[in-house]
C-alpha positions in Angstrom: 72.1 106.3 48.5 74.4 107.2 45.6 75.2 104.3 43.3 78.9 104.6 43.9 78.4 104.4 47.7 75.7 101.8 47.5 76.0 98.1 48.4 77.2 95.6 45.9 74.4 93.8 44.1 74.6 90.4 42.3 73.8 90.3 38.6 70.5 88.7 39.4 69.6 91.6 41.7 70.6 94.1 39.1 68.4 92.4 36.5 65.5 92.4 38.9 66.0 96.1 39.7 66.3 97.0 36.0 63.1 95.2 35.2 61.2 96.9 38.0 62.7 100.2 36.7 61.1 99.6 33.3 57.6 99.6 34.8 55.9 98.5 38.1 55.9 94.7 38.1 55.2 91.8 40.4 57.7 89.1 41.2 56.0 86.4 39.0 56.2 88.6 35.9 59.9 89.3 36.6 60.5 85.5 37.1 58.9 84.8 33.7 61.2 87.3 31.9 64.2 85.8 33.6 63.2 82.2 33.2 64.4 79.7 30.6 61.8 80.8 28.1 61.9 84.5 29.0 63.4 87.2 26.9 66.3 87.8 29.4 66.6 84.2 30.4 68.6 83.5 27.3 71.3 85.8 28.7 71.0 85.1 32.5 68.5 82.8 34.1 67.2 83.7 37.6 65.1 81.1 39.5 61.8 82.4 40.9 63.0 82.1 44.6 66.0 84.2 43.8 63.8 86.8 42.1 61.7 87.1 45.3 64.8 87.2 47.6 66.2 89.9 45.3 63.0 92.0 45.6 63.2 91.7 49.4 66.8 92.8 49.5 66.2 95.7 47.0 63.3 96.9 49.2 65.5 96.7 52.3 68.1 98.8 50.4 65.5 101.4 49.4 65.8 100.7 45.7 62.2 99.4 45.3 58.9 99.7 47.1 55.5 98.0 47.0 53.0 100.4 45.4 49.8 98.3 45.1 48.3 94.9 44.4 47.1 93.2 41.3 44.4 90.5 41.4 45.3 87.3 39.8 43.2 84.4 38.4 46.3 82.1 38.6 47.0 82.5 42.4 47.1 84.9 45.2 47.0 88.7 44.8 50.3 90.0 43.5 52.2 92.9 45.0 53.2 95.5 42.4 56.8 96.7 43.0 58.1 100.0 41.7 61.6 101.5 41.6 62.4 104.4 44.0 64.5 107.5 42.8 67.6 105.9 44.4 66.9 102.7 42.5 66.4 104.6 39.3 69.7 106.4 39.8 71.5 103.1 40.6 70.0 101.5 37.4 71.1 104.4 35.2 74.7 104.3 36.6 75.0 100.5 36.3 73.7 100.4 32.7 76.4 102.9 31.7 79.3 101.1 33.5 81.3 98.5 31.6 81.9 95.1 33.1 85.1 95.3 35.2 86.6 92.0 34.0 86.6 90.2 30.7 85.1 87.1 32.4 81.9 89.2 33.1 81.3 90.3 29.6 79.4 87.2 28.6 76.9 87.7 31.5 77.0 91.3 32.6 77.6 93.1 29.3 75.1 91.0 27.4 72.5 91.6 30.0 73.1 95.3 29.9 72.9 95.3 26.1 69.6 93.3 26.3 68.2 95.8 28.8 69.3 98.8 26.7 67.7 97.2 23.6 64.4 96.7 25.5 64.5 100.4 26.5 65.4 101.6 23.0 68.7 103.0 24.3 71.9 103.5 22.3 74.4 100.8 23.2 77.4 102.6 21.7 78.5 104.5 24.8 78.5 101.3 26.8 80.3 99.4 24.1 82.9 102.2 23.8 83.4 102.2 27.6 83.8 98.4 27.6 86.4 98.7 24.8 88.3 101.3 26.7 88.2 99.1 29.8 89.8 96.2 28.0 92.4 97.9 25.8 95.0 98.2 28.5 94.4 94.6 29.5 95.0 93.2 26.0 98.1 95.4 25.7 99.5 94.1 29.0 98.8 90.5 28.1 100.5 90.9 24.7 103.6 92.2 26.5 103.5 89.5 29.1 103.0 86.8 26.4 106.3 87.8 24.7 108.3 86.7 27.7 106.1 84.0 29.3 107.2 80.4 29.3 105.7 77.0 30.4 102.1 77.0 31.6 102.3 80.7 32.3 102.6 81.2 28.5 99.6 78.9 28.0 97.3 80.8 30.5 98.5 84.2 29.2 97.8 83.1 25.6 94.3 82.0 26.7 93.6 85.3 28.4 95.0 87.3 25.5 92.9 85.4 23.0 89.7 85.8 25.0 90.2 89.5 25.5 91.1 89.9 21.9 87.9 88.0 20.9 85.9 90.3 23.2 87.3 93.4 21.5 86.5 92.0 18.1 82.9 91.4 19.3 82.7 94.9 20.6 83.9 96.3 17.3 81.5 94.2 15.3 78.5 95.2 17.5 79.5 98.9 17.6 79.8 99.1 13.8 76.3 97.7 13.4 74.1 98.5 16.4 70.9 98.2 14.4 71.8 94.5 13.9 71.0 94.1 17.7 67.4 95.1 17.2 65.1 92.3 16.1 63.0 92.8 13.0 59.3 93.6 13.6 
């Protein structure tokens, strides 16, 4: 199923799919990465039951499949899940696509930047695409702010300031992508 024609996934489902796309994993390992102490949990926490529901849905959609089992000393045998070609295509397209709304930058864009960093990918194309997505928005808000009154002015000013702050963030990160990579 092509990513553009595919079903809508939640951010949690996208994160699970992307982590399976890195290497075959079992649900418990994914839950650890997305937990409060996990490397991606600092961006978006996903409870263990949600991880397992996401894996079931992704399997129903044909994005992942069970490829084997892994014995465990901490519990039952764990099913290894791997990404399918359709899942890999969906991941690739999603990681390149900017967040559609400024309100999603905090969660979706930061998650994508974290995943790109884990893969050693260049974040600049995504950062540039996100900037291009938001430039018309900040321009329209600036124009609307000039004539807004009352509470409409207040909410427009809020939106303009938050989009402007996001653009400053994108510029700062774009000019120093190496700063996103932790020191060894």
